[in-house]
C-alpha positions, 0 to 999 in steps of 0.5 A, a space after each residue: 113088769 107092767 109098762 109105766 105108760 102106754 108108749 113104754 110098750 113101743 119103745 125100748 127104755 134104758 133101765 138105768 137112765 130112763 132114756 127112750 131108744 128110737 130104733 131105726 132099721 136100715 140096710 146100709 148107711 145110705 138109707 139114712 140120707 136123701 138119695 137125691 142129694 149127692 153131697 158128702 154125708 156130713 152135709 146131706 139132707 136126711 131121708 124123708 121117711 127117716 125125718 117123718 119117723 123121727 118127727 113122729 117118735 119125738 112127738 110121741 115121747 114127752 119132751 122131758 124124756 131123753 132119747 137115743 137114736 139107735 140105727 140097726 144096720 143090716 148090710 154094713 160092716 162097722 166103719 168108725 170113721 164113717 160113723 163119725 161123719 154120719 153122726 156129724 151129718 145128722 147133727 148138722 141137719 138138726 142144728 140147721 132146723 133148730 136155727 130155722 126155728 130160732 129165726 122163725 121165733 125171732 121173726 114172730 116176736 118182732 111181728 108181735 112187738 109191731 102189732 102191739 105198737 100199732 095197737 097202742 097207736 090206734 088206741 091212743 088215736 082213738 082216745 085223742 079223737 074221742 075228746 076232739 071229734 064232734 058227735 057226727 056219724 062219720 066221726 063216730 065211725 072213725 072213732 069206732 074203727 080206731 078202737 076196733 083196730 086197736 083191739 084187733 092188733 092187740 089180739 093178733 099180737 096175743 095170738 102170735 105170742 102165746 098160741 102160735 109160738 107155742 107150737 114153734 117152741 115145742 118143735 124147736 125143743 124137739 129138734 134140740 133134743 134130737 140134736 143132743 141125742 146120743 147116736 148109736 149103731 148096731 150091726 146085725 151079724 150075717 
């Protein structure tokens, strides 16, 4: 059977659900988390290589597709209680990053609103001074400065809202997808 897309040959796809499996090979549970972090599993930071790998895979797979994280573990015996703690730690990591993205987006939208208000003020001042100022060079420079300033702030607001925020929104959607992804463990027999 021919793959539907180029990426289909790199990912295992559940034939029933269409979910993409992100296969992660590790030796033991400790490989999931940052070795420098001595916190308990459910509060630890993820390993930097794992974060990069998950980010790359998540960017590969279209946002409208669901993913499943499957850890293929080489040197461990199944420990259901520890698995639950690890799953909670992974969820905490993605939940925290989702929170950070939400905070950045809120900050960006507040800044956008401020820039729109400044633009309106500059434009209003420009229109007011246009009717009251003389035709002197200094007056024209001030008038032009207010007009250009109004447009610059409006452009920056537009840029922040529609161009720069789209990257943050995609990033947040990826974190939310990984947060909701089922996490499975598969153990290799020795």
